[in-house]
PLY file of the C-alpha trace (Angstrom):
ply
format ascii 1.0
element vertex 509
property float x
property float y
property float z
element edge 508
property int vertex1
property int vertex2
end_header
100.46 84.01 148.80
99.54 84.64 145.18
97.32 87.62 144.44
93.70 86.85 143.64
92.93 86.84 139.92
90.88 89.68 138.48
87.48 88.89 137.01
88.93 88.89 133.49
91.95 86.76 134.38
89.73 84.31 136.27
87.43 83.97 133.27
90.39 83.19 131.02
91.87 80.76 133.54
88.61 78.81 133.91
88.48 77.84 130.26
89.50 79.20 126.86
86.87 80.78 124.67
87.99 78.60 121.75
86.27 75.73 123.54
82.91 77.39 122.83
82.84 76.42 119.14
80.77 73.23 119.58
78.48 75.03 122.05
77.40 77.95 119.86
74.10 76.36 118.88
73.37 75.48 122.50
74.16 79.03 123.66
71.87 80.45 121.00
69.00 78.21 122.08
69.47 79.32 125.69
69.24 82.96 124.64
71.94 85.60 125.07
70.22 87.00 128.18
70.87 83.70 129.98
74.56 83.38 129.19
76.92 84.08 132.09
78.63 87.46 131.91
82.18 86.12 131.50
81.21 84.00 128.50
79.09 86.74 126.95
81.55 89.60 127.31
84.96 87.89 127.40
85.18 84.30 126.16
83.11 84.72 122.97
85.70 87.24 121.77
88.14 84.33 121.29
85.84 83.37 118.41
85.61 86.96 117.20
82.05 87.35 118.52
81.36 90.60 120.37
78.38 91.43 122.57
77.51 95.11 122.15
75.68 96.59 125.17
74.35 99.49 123.08
72.67 97.04 120.66
71.54 94.24 123.00
70.84 91.00 121.17
72.75 92.16 118.08
76.35 90.99 117.92
79.45 92.03 115.98
81.83 89.56 114.33
85.39 90.63 113.59
87.21 88.66 110.93
90.89 88.02 110.37
92.05 89.22 106.95
95.86 89.01 106.94
97.35 91.87 104.91
93.81 93.10 104.16
93.33 90.56 101.35
89.82 89.32 100.52
88.30 87.84 97.36
84.96 88.37 95.69
83.50 85.02 96.78
84.38 85.74 100.40
83.05 89.29 100.28
79.86 88.18 98.55
79.19 85.55 101.20
79.73 88.10 103.97
77.44 90.53 102.14
74.65 87.95 102.32
75.22 87.64 106.08
74.96 91.41 106.54
71.96 91.67 104.20
70.01 89.08 106.22
70.30 91.40 109.24
68.08 93.96 107.51
68.24 97.47 108.91
70.59 96.27 111.66
73.23 94.97 109.24
76.39 96.80 108.25
80.12 96.24 107.99
83.11 98.39 108.83
86.57 98.34 107.30
88.89 98.71 110.29
92.21 100.46 110.83
93.84 97.01 110.77
92.79 96.26 107.15
90.06 94.09 108.56
86.27 93.75 108.38
83.68 93.79 111.16
80.12 92.56 110.56
77.36 94.16 112.65
73.79 93.35 113.52
74.04 89.56 113.76
72.00 87.40 116.11
73.54 84.74 118.33
71.74 82.04 116.35
73.62 83.24 113.24
76.99 82.35 114.75
77.19 78.55 114.42
76.19 78.54 110.74
78.45 81.53 110.03
81.49 79.86 111.59
80.77 76.69 109.60
80.28 78.62 106.36
83.45 80.68 106.70
85.88 77.76 107.00
85.51 76.37 103.44
85.82 79.94 102.14
89.19 80.33 103.83
87.87 82.84 106.36
88.17 82.89 110.12
87.34 85.16 113.02
89.40 83.17 115.51
91.16 85.14 118.26
90.34 88.48 116.66
89.38 90.16 119.95
90.31 90.62 123.61
93.71 89.35 124.82
94.92 87.87 121.55
97.23 88.73 118.64
95.01 90.86 116.40
94.80 90.95 112.61
98.32 91.17 111.15
98.78 94.04 108.75
101.07 94.55 105.78
101.55 96.70 102.70
98.03 96.93 101.16
99.66 97.10 97.71
101.76 93.99 98.32
102.56 92.07 95.15
101.22 94.79 92.86
103.23 97.78 94.06
105.94 99.06 91.67
107.55 100.70 94.71
107.49 97.75 97.07
110.70 96.55 98.68
109.34 93.12 99.54
105.94 91.39 99.18
104.55 91.22 102.73
101.72 88.73 102.05
103.61 85.45 102.55
105.19 86.72 105.78
101.90 88.01 107.21
100.10 84.78 106.32
102.91 82.66 107.81
102.88 84.65 111.06
99.13 84.19 111.40
99.33 80.47 110.65
102.04 80.01 113.29
100.27 82.02 115.97
96.89 80.34 115.41
98.41 76.84 115.53
97.45 74.49 118.34
100.46 75.54 120.42
99.99 79.24 119.76
99.21 81.79 122.49
95.69 81.67 123.89
95.93 83.73 127.07
97.97 86.89 126.65
97.91 89.59 129.33
96.51 92.05 126.77
95.88 92.43 123.05
98.89 92.40 120.72
99.32 94.10 117.34
101.81 92.95 114.67
102.69 94.53 111.33
105.11 93.79 108.49
106.41 96.59 106.31
107.10 96.05 102.63
107.49 99.54 101.20
108.74 102.94 102.31
105.30 103.73 103.78
105.29 104.17 107.57
102.05 102.78 108.96
103.70 100.44 111.43
105.04 102.12 114.54
101.82 102.02 116.57
102.16 98.22 116.73
103.46 96.17 119.67
105.71 94.37 117.19
106.68 95.72 113.78
109.06 94.26 111.23
110.55 96.93 108.95
112.51 96.11 105.78
116.20 96.61 106.49
119.60 95.63 105.11
122.27 93.66 106.96
125.57 92.52 105.47
124.20 93.02 101.98
121.06 90.99 102.60
117.49 92.30 102.76
115.55 91.29 105.84
113.75 93.02 108.69
114.73 95.04 111.72
112.57 94.54 114.82
110.61 97.35 116.47
108.69 96.83 119.73
106.33 98.58 122.10
104.04 100.79 120.02
100.51 101.33 121.33
97.77 103.87 122.04
95.61 103.91 125.16
93.79 106.22 127.53
96.89 106.29 129.79
99.85 106.34 127.43
100.78 106.53 123.75
104.07 105.31 122.31
105.68 104.61 118.97
107.62 101.36 118.66
111.37 101.50 119.32
114.25 99.47 117.81
114.99 96.21 119.59
118.41 96.01 117.92
117.78 92.74 116.08
117.63 91.71 112.41
115.81 88.72 110.95
115.40 87.00 107.62
111.84 86.90 106.34
111.45 83.19 107.03
112.28 83.79 110.71
109.39 86.21 111.37
106.75 83.60 112.35
108.95 81.83 114.91
110.26 85.11 116.32
106.69 86.39 116.70
105.85 83.24 118.63
108.89 83.74 120.87
107.89 87.34 121.64
104.34 86.30 122.46
105.33 83.32 124.61
107.55 85.58 126.68
104.78 88.20 126.91
102.26 85.52 127.88
104.51 84.36 130.72
105.92 87.68 131.95
103.43 90.41 131.06
101.54 92.31 133.75
98.30 90.59 134.77
97.57 92.68 137.85
96.88 96.07 136.21
95.32 95.99 132.75
96.14 99.65 132.21
99.83 98.71 132.45
99.81 95.42 130.61
100.76 96.31 127.02
104.17 95.19 125.81
105.94 98.53 126.31
105.35 98.31 130.06
107.18 94.98 130.11
110.05 96.50 128.10
110.19 99.34 130.64
110.09 96.94 133.58
112.97 94.79 132.33
114.91 97.50 130.52
115.52 97.25 126.78
118.81 95.34 127.09
117.45 92.70 129.49
114.24 92.42 127.47
116.27 91.73 124.33
118.26 89.04 126.13
115.08 87.40 127.44
113.47 87.37 123.97
116.62 85.95 122.38
116.61 83.15 124.94
112.98 82.39 124.13
113.79 82.44 120.41
116.81 80.17 120.91
114.65 77.67 122.79
112.55 77.43 119.63
115.65 76.93 117.50
115.98 80.49 116.24
118.91 82.90 116.15
118.77 86.65 115.37
121.52 89.03 114.29
122.36 92.29 116.10
121.28 95.36 114.15
121.53 99.14 114.33
117.80 99.61 113.72
118.19 101.47 110.43
115.48 100.62 107.90
113.96 101.64 104.58
110.70 103.09 105.90
110.82 106.85 105.50
107.56 108.38 104.30
103.91 108.81 105.27
101.60 106.07 103.98
100.00 106.44 100.56
96.22 106.46 100.56
96.07 104.25 97.45
92.91 105.91 96.11
92.70 106.62 92.41
94.03 104.74 89.39
97.57 103.36 89.69
99.71 101.23 87.41
100.69 97.90 88.94
104.09 96.29 88.64
102.39 93.85 86.25
102.49 95.47 82.82
99.09 96.55 81.52
97.29 96.15 84.85
96.07 98.76 87.32
94.63 98.96 90.76
91.73 101.33 91.40
91.52 102.63 94.95
88.07 103.67 96.10
87.41 106.00 99.01
84.89 104.40 101.36
83.61 107.22 103.59
84.87 106.36 107.11
84.95 102.67 106.13
81.20 101.97 106.40
79.67 99.33 104.07
76.25 97.75 103.72
75.24 94.45 102.17
74.38 95.95 98.79
77.68 97.80 98.44
79.62 94.70 99.48
77.84 92.64 96.81
78.53 95.30 94.21
82.22 95.50 95.16
82.41 91.73 94.76
80.77 91.96 91.33
83.12 94.71 90.18
86.15 92.74 91.38
85.06 89.78 89.25
83.94 91.78 86.22
86.95 94.06 85.93
89.81 92.46 87.85
91.04 89.13 89.16
88.36 88.94 91.84
90.74 90.03 94.60
90.26 93.14 96.75
92.37 94.81 99.42
91.42 96.81 102.48
93.70 99.60 103.68
94.42 101.05 107.12
92.78 104.26 105.90
89.55 102.21 105.65
89.43 102.27 101.85
89.22 99.43 99.30
91.32 98.53 96.26
90.12 96.69 93.16
93.23 95.08 91.70
94.43 93.52 88.44
92.22 95.73 86.27
93.41 95.79 82.62
94.26 99.35 81.62
91.77 99.24 78.76
88.96 98.37 81.23
89.62 101.21 83.67
87.40 103.74 81.90
84.42 101.39 81.99
85.01 100.66 85.68
85.13 104.37 86.49
81.69 104.75 84.90
80.08 102.20 87.25
77.38 103.74 89.51
78.98 102.54 92.77
81.96 104.77 92.04
79.75 107.81 92.51
79.57 106.81 96.19
82.95 105.11 96.65
84.90 107.65 94.65
88.34 107.02 93.15
89.06 110.72 93.57
87.48 111.68 96.90
88.04 115.12 98.37
91.31 116.02 100.04
89.79 115.45 103.49
87.48 112.51 102.82
90.23 110.45 101.17
92.04 110.01 104.46
89.36 110.47 107.10
89.67 107.51 109.49
87.08 106.82 112.18
86.33 104.39 114.98
82.82 103.00 115.42
81.48 105.75 117.66
78.64 105.61 120.17
76.17 103.93 117.83
77.85 100.62 118.60
80.43 101.30 121.32
79.44 102.10 124.91
82.78 103.84 125.55
82.42 106.40 122.77
81.22 109.86 123.79
80.17 111.03 120.33
78.86 109.57 117.02
82.21 109.58 115.23
81.35 108.21 111.79
78.31 110.37 111.12
80.04 113.42 112.62
83.17 112.85 110.53
81.18 112.48 107.32
79.06 115.54 108.03
81.91 117.82 109.11
84.33 116.67 106.41
81.64 117.07 103.76
80.89 120.60 104.96
84.57 121.54 105.00
85.08 120.26 101.47
82.16 122.41 100.32
83.73 125.45 101.96
87.42 124.96 101.23
89.97 124.10 98.58
93.06 122.30 99.91
96.44 122.08 98.17
97.01 118.51 99.38
95.19 115.75 101.28
95.01 116.08 105.06
94.76 112.92 107.13
92.24 113.16 109.99
91.64 110.49 112.63
88.39 110.46 114.61
87.97 108.50 117.83
85.08 108.44 120.26
86.97 108.18 123.55
90.47 108.21 125.11
90.96 104.51 124.29
91.99 105.90 120.89
90.79 103.08 118.61
90.58 105.67 115.83
94.29 106.47 116.30
93.96 110.27 116.73
97.66 110.64 117.52
98.57 109.46 114.00
96.53 112.12 112.23
97.70 115.45 110.94
94.46 116.36 112.68
93.21 114.06 115.44
89.77 114.37 117.01
88.75 112.64 120.24
85.22 112.51 121.64
84.71 114.56 124.80
82.15 116.58 126.74
82.28 120.37 127.06
80.20 123.04 128.74
78.47 125.28 126.22
75.85 127.88 127.06
75.43 126.40 130.51
74.99 122.77 129.38
77.25 119.77 128.88
77.33 118.92 125.18
79.05 116.53 122.80
82.48 117.85 121.86
85.95 116.88 120.70
89.52 117.41 121.72
91.67 118.41 118.75
95.22 117.09 118.31
97.68 118.39 115.74
100.99 117.40 114.24
100.92 113.63 113.86
103.57 112.63 111.33
104.19 109.12 110.00
106.97 110.21 107.66
110.75 110.02 107.95
110.69 111.60 111.41
107.57 110.06 112.98
105.86 111.79 115.88
102.52 111.70 117.62
99.97 114.49 117.45
99.72 116.78 120.48
96.70 118.37 122.14
95.67 121.67 120.57
92.07 122.29 121.79
90.48 120.72 124.88
86.78 120.87 124.17
85.18 122.10 120.95
81.39 121.54 120.82
80.32 119.58 117.77
78.06 122.46 116.77
81.15 124.66 116.38
83.53 122.06 115.00
83.22 122.83 111.27
83.94 126.51 111.89
86.93 125.78 114.12
88.41 123.26 111.67
87.81 125.60 108.75
90.01 128.26 110.31
92.56 125.65 111.38
92.86 124.30 107.85
93.36 127.81 106.52
95.94 128.75 109.16
97.92 125.48 109.26
97.31 123.58 106.01
97.09 126.23 103.28
93.37 125.82 102.63
91.50 128.58 100.79
87.81 129.41 100.96
86.00 128.57 97.76
84.83 131.51 95.69
81.10 132.14 95.76
79.17 131.49 92.58
79.33 134.41 90.15
76.36 136.74 90.01
73.92 136.12 87.19
73.07 138.90 84.73
74.56 142.37 84.40
0 1
1 2
2 3
3 4
4 5
5 6
6 7
7 8
8 9
9 10
10 11
11 12
12 13
13 14
14 15
15 16
16 17
17 18
18 19
19 20
20 21
21 22
22 23
23 24
24 25
25 26
26 27
27 28
28 29
29 30
30 31
31 32
32 33
33 34
34 35
35 36
36 37
37 38
38 39
39 40
40 41
41 42
42 43
43 44
44 45
45 46
46 47
47 48
48 49
49 50
50 51
51 52
52 53
53 54
54 55
55 56
56 57
57 58
58 59
59 60
60 61
61 62
62 63
63 64
64 65
65 66
66 67
67 68
68 69
69 70
70 71
71 72
72 73
73 74
74 75
75 76
76 77
77 78
78 79
79 80
80 81
81 82
82 83
83 84
84 85
85 86
86 87
87 88
88 89
89 90
90 91
91 92
92 93
93 94
94 95
95 96
96 97
97 98
98 99
99 100
100 101
101 102
102 103
103 104
104 105
105 106
106 107
107 108
108 109
109 110
110 111
111 112
112 113
113 114
114 115
115 116
116 117
117 118
118 119
119 120
120 121
121 122
122 123
123 124
124 125
125 126
126 127
127 128
128 129
129 130
130 131
131 132
132 133
133 134
134 135
135 136
136 137
137 138
138 139
139 140
140 141
141 142
142 143
143 144
144 145
145 146
146 147
147 148
148 149
149 150
150 151
151 152
152 153
153 154
154 155
155 156
156 157
157 158
158 159
159 160
160 161
161 162
162 163
163 164
164 165
165 166
166 167
167 168
168 169
169 170
170 171
171 172
172 173
173 174
174 175
175 176
176 177
177 178
178 179
179 180
180 181
181 182
182 183
183 184
184 185
185 186
186 187
187 188
188 189
189 190
190 191
191 192
192 193
193 194
194 195
195 196
196 197
197 198
198 199
199 200
200 201
201 202
202 203
203 204
204 205
205 206
206 207
207 208
208 209
209 210
210 211
211 212
212 213
213 214
214 215
215 216
216 217
217 218
218 219
219 220
220 221
221 222
222 223
223 224
224 225
225 226
226 227
227 228
228 229
229 230
230 231
231 232
232 233
233 234
234 235
235 236
236 237
237 238
238 239
239 240
240 241
241 242
242 243
243 244
244 245
245 246
246 247
247 248
248 249
249 250
250 251
251 252
252 253
253 254
254 255
255 256
256 257
257 258
258 259
259 260
260 261
261 262
262 263
263 264
264 265
265 266
266 267
267 268
268 269
269 270
270 271
271 272
272 273
273 274
274 275
275 276
276 277
277 278
278 279
279 280
280 281
281 282
282 283
283 284
284 285
285 286
286 287
287 288
288 289
289 290
290 291
291 292
292 293
293 294
294 295
295 296
296 297
297 298
298 299
299 300
300 301
301 302
302 303
303 304
304 305
305 306
306 307
307 308
308 309
309 310
310 311
311 312
312 313
313 314
314 315
315 316
316 317
317 318
318 319
319 320
320 321
321 322
322 323
323 324
324 325
325 326
326 327
327 328
328 329
329 330
330 331
331 332
332 333
333 334
334 335
335 336
336 337
337 338
338 339
339 340
340 341
341 342
342 343
343 344
344 345
345 346
346 347
347 348
348 349
349 350
350 351
351 352
352 353
353 354
354 355
355 356
356 357
357 358
358 359
359 360
360 361
361 362
362 363
363 364
364 365
365 366
366 367
367 368
368 369
369 370
370 371
371 372
372 373
373 374
374 375
375 376
376 377
377 378
378 379
379 380
380 381
381 382
382 383
383 384
384 385
385 386
386 387
387 388
388 389
389 390
390 391
391 392
392 393
393 394
394 395
395 396
396 397
397 398
398 399
399 400
400 401
401 402
402 403
403 404
404 405
405 406
406 407
407 408
408 409
409 410
410 411
411 412
412 413
413 414
414 415
415 416
416 417
417 418
418 419
419 420
420 421
421 422
422 423
423 424
424 425
425 426
426 427
427 428
428 429
429 430
430 431
431 432
432 433
433 434
434 435
435 436
436 437
437 438
438 439
439 440
440 441
441 442
442 443
443 444
444 445
445 446
446 447
447 448
448 449
449 450
450 451
451 452
452 453
453 454
454 455
455 456
456 457
457 458
458 459
459 460
460 461
461 462
462 463
463 464
464 465
465 466
466 467
467 468
468 469
469 470
470 471
471 472
472 473
473 474
474 475
475 476
476 477
477 478
478 479
479 480
480 481
481 482
482 483
483 484
484 485
485 486
486 487
487 488
488 489
489 490
490 491
491 492
492 493
493 494
494 495
495 496
496 497
497 498
498 499
499 500
500 501
501 502
502 503
503 504
504 505
505 506
506 507
507 508
């Protein structure tokens, strides 16, 4: 006798959330309080619409921006959406080069979905048990150091997976990335394609099984296969069809891809995937897993010459990725006025203005917005990455974004650092802020201090995304937020070569 379906699996089996598109207006008129729980908290996520228990009645919409590419018209339209939400409206750049809009009402959804389509935007299948936004080199096509332009491959993978016969009911979420330079930002993905050579031809080696969770954290491992670029979409479909059919649906805490690899064994898993790929008409080559990815990711902030002669990109540090409607509109204006109108989001939650003529850079740097989104942020702020925190997420134990900004700002006032230090802030063990990837990782916790339970963090150290990638390990179990700046100050001095800033010189004789 088959095991009874869990509440989540039953909700997905009853009907797919994609079927809710024509019913959005009807659901809004009924009122969110009257929508059944499965539709409100599960099925709407197939449309990228998220109910947030900590802001009842105000929803989040997560877009799909393959390779982090967005243009000024798209960003301007989204800015208007956020601006109409008043004090409730904001947007976050995510660690998947994506954008999340906050503060929307349910009645906003039908017109938003209709308005996004002609702009070339979608939020389809951006949440829950679906393939999430596909990431690639944020400097793709403009990078003098790129090995291959990832944009066409990322876009083709998304198009194939969102087709009518694409996966709609995976056992769990699924992350995919395509590498195009030596930068290693890929190994936390379930499926990563890394540029690699085979018989004198440039293609991609396949890595599988990376993920972070409250139970387990793994970097992706070589599957032992090599593909040409044009094979990536079909191979991604094969992987996902096999996962959809064979992944664990009984225990969600053991349902990510690596558990399936463990269950079958790497050799048998490879055979099964190759059979699935062959059924679709594909054939992969055996490979030793060697690739060209061998350094930590570049932040991209500052002024950089593009591969196109006479053009530059200007990377702006967006403190912990938080935007409002006004800053989004201004970014769109700057992209049109100084560049080609295209912008890029990075996994470090920053933004790039691209195709800026070298002779226009000085004028761009003088724009008022660049006092806030600085092209030369401090050595800590440049690569401070943060999840949403408890303002919007009911799982988070601390306010990550405001804490990160406050603590990082204080540390930069106190210290001089010889080089940037990448910190990752996450509100809970689910690790959405990827603390294990940071040179310093901080995870929300509770700790006893002076007889009371207070907001605190666990501190992780040693994450390395370079040539020898490794995950950060626990260093401190529970540091109260009130003591965090002092603890990190000493840590940065002891481990990262920071020096305390000299006090201002005395005036007079």
